[in-house]
N, C-alpha and C positions, 0 to 999 in steps of 0.2 A: 508507376513504379517509383522507387526511391530517388533515382537519379533525375527523373522528370521533375519531381517536386523540387529537387536541389536547384535545377536551372531556373525555375520560377523564383526561388528564394534568392539566388545570386543576382538576378536582374533587379530586384527591389531592395536588397539588404546589403550587398557587398560594399556599397559606399560607406556603410556604418562599420562593417567588420574590418575592412582593409586597413584603415589608419593604425590599428593596433600593431600592425606588422611592420611599421616604419622603423622600429627601434633597431639600432645597430647599422642602419644603412649609411652609405657614403653620402657626403654632401653634394648637392647639385652643382654642376658645372655650367657656366654661362655659355650660350650659343648665339650664333648670328640671328638677329631679329628679336632677341629678348629685350624687354623694356625694363629699366631699373630706376629706382628712386634713391638718390644719394643725398645724405645730409652730413654736415660737420658740426659737432657740438659747439655751441657758442657763436656760430657763424651762420645765421639764418639766411643771409644773402647768397650763400653758396648752395642752398638747396636746389637740386637739379633732377630732372627726369631725362634720361638719355636712352637711346637705342643702340644696341651693339650692331655696328655696321657690317657691310659685306667684307670689309678688310679685317674684321675681328676686333676692332677698337671701339671705344666710346669716348665722347668728348666731355671734358670737365673744365669748368672755369679756372683760369690762371695757369693750368698746366697742359691744356690741349688734349691730344689723343692719348688714351690709355689702353694698353692691350688687355682684353677681357675674355674673348672667346677661349673656351677650354679651361678657364680659371674658376675656382670656387668664389662665391661672394666674399668670403673672409680674405682670400688671397688678393682679390681686387681692392678691398678696403685697405689692406696693408700697402698695396702698391700706390694707391692714391695718397694715403697719408705720408708715405715716404717721399713722394714727389713734392707734396706741399711743404714738407719740412726742409727738404734739400734746397728748394727754391727760395727759402727764407720767407715764405708767405705766412705760415702759422707755426708756432712752436708747439711741438708735441700734439698734433691734431688727432681728434677722435672721430673717425669716419664710420658711418653706418650705411650699408647698401642693402636694399630689399628688391627682389624681383617682383614686379607688378604684372607683367605679361610674359608668359612662357611661349616663345615662338621658335626658338633656335633648334631644339632637338625633338624629333618625332619618331613614333613607332607606328607601324601599320597593323591593323586588326582585320583579318580576312576570314571568309567562310561563314559558318553558321552562327552568327551573332546578330543582334537586332539592328545595330548601326555600324556596319563595316566602314572602315575609312582610316584616315591618319589622325593620330592624337598626340598632342604635345606632352613631353615628359615634364612633370612638375616635381621638383625636389627628387626624392627617392621613389619614383613610381615603380610599382611591382606588378607582377602578372595579375593578381586578383583585382587591383585597382583599375588597371587599364581595361580588363574585361568588363568591369562595372561601368566604366565610361562608355564602352561600346554597347551598353544596354543589356549585357548578360548574354548567355548562350541560349539559343532558341531550343524548343522542345525536341527537335530531331537532331540537335547537335551532339557530338561525341562528348564523353566524359573526360577526354584527354585533349590537350592543346599542344600543338607543335611550335616550339620556339626556334625560329630560323635566325641565325646570327652570322654575319660575314665580317671577318677581321683579317687584315693583311692578305686579302685575296682568297682566304679559306672560309668555306661555308660550313657551319656546324648546325646539327639538328638535335633538339632535345625534346623528348616527350614528357609532358607534365600532367599528372593526375589531378584534375581540378578539385573534385570533392575532397581529396586527401589534404589539400591546402588548409582546410578548416578542421582537421583532426589534430590531436596532439602529436607533435613532432613534424607536422607538415610545413612548418615555417621555412625550413631549409630549401624547399622546392619553390617557394614564392619569391623567385629570384628578382633582383633589381634589373630593370630593363635599360638598355643603352640606345643611343641614337642610331636609327637605321634598322633596329630589330623588327622582326615580323612575327606576329602571333597568328596561327592558322587553326581554325576549328573545323574539322571535317564533319561530314554527316555521320550520325551514329551507325555503327555496323549493324547489319541485319542477319536474320536467319529465316529459314523457310520450313513449313510443315505441309505435308499432303498425305493422302491416304485416309485411313479410318479415324479421323478426328472431327470434332464438331465444327470447327472454323478453320479450314485450311487457308494458307496464305503466307504473307511475309510479316515479320514481327521485329521489333527493336530488340537488339541483343544487349542485355545488361551485363555488367562485370560479374564474372564468376557464375553465370547462370548455368544450372544443371539441366539435364534432359527432362526431369520431371517438372521443373519450373517452366521450361519451354513448352511442354505439352499442356500445361495449365493455361498458357497464353492462347492456345488453340482450342480452349474449351474442354480439353480432355478427350479421351477415346470415345468413339461411338460404341453401341452395344456389340457391334461386330468386330471391333478392334481388339488387339491383344498385345500385352506388354512383351510377349515372347517374340513378336514380329516387328520390333522396332529396329530400324537400320538408319545409319547416317551416311550420307554422301558428302565427302570432304575433299577439297582440292589439296593436292600434294605440292611439293616445291616446284615441280615442272608445269603446274597448271592443270594436270589431269585430275579426273574424279575417281576416288576410291570409295568403295562401300565397306563400312566397318561396323562391327557389332558394338553395341554400347549398353551400359547399365543405366538405370535411372539416376544414379548419383554422378555420372560422368559429366564433365563440363562441355558446354557447347562452344564452338568457335565461330568466328566471322564467316558468313556465307555458307554455313552448314545447311544441308537439306535433310530434314528428318522425315522418314517414311514409316508410317504405321501400317502393317499388313493386316489383312482380314483373317480372323480366326477360322481354322478349318473345321472346328467342332461347334 
């Protein structure tokens, strides 16, 4: 089906597609463990590689510890330049800072991906990029990913339609990730068919799948089956099962059980 193909494509191609979605993102903020390279124009002897320490500072020649954690590279450049000028070391210094190792901010990717684990946030890392870093969604993974974000003691959950990220207008849902965010990919929802069908069993539920499409997954009706005898067992809000009549155009839902009766004639 289409979404299965999409997951294979995501695993191999999202590294190429995702960078186009960087535009408009906020600048990266330094974190503890990041390693940076700093240079001052016209002062080669001040070229330095430094790590943001556990106290959130980095060390730079002449001026010592500089607060860096939580600051953008541009803000840290400005802070170093100001300290150099204020100390009388350099007149109007031009400072350049580049992050060479991203270690300070991480997100977790869990569930049905090829390489679950923790990943460093690099610049404006977004959902599609981090999923690509995790090797993409496996074939039995869902088409949606849950973003779990905890801020000020409150946990928020956001469902993101992954295939929609690559359609026109989907950029808005390709949100920028923050330190501590969790992406969870659940197993794809299933439905079940039994009765007078060629291949009864459990099948992957695709988005917007109709009854007739679901029946085709089961190989269609047997010669004894009848479209007049199609029923669906569906769980209600209390967890009980209800039997409902459906038409071939109706939409199948998660965990639906389709039963095809035998024709009486």
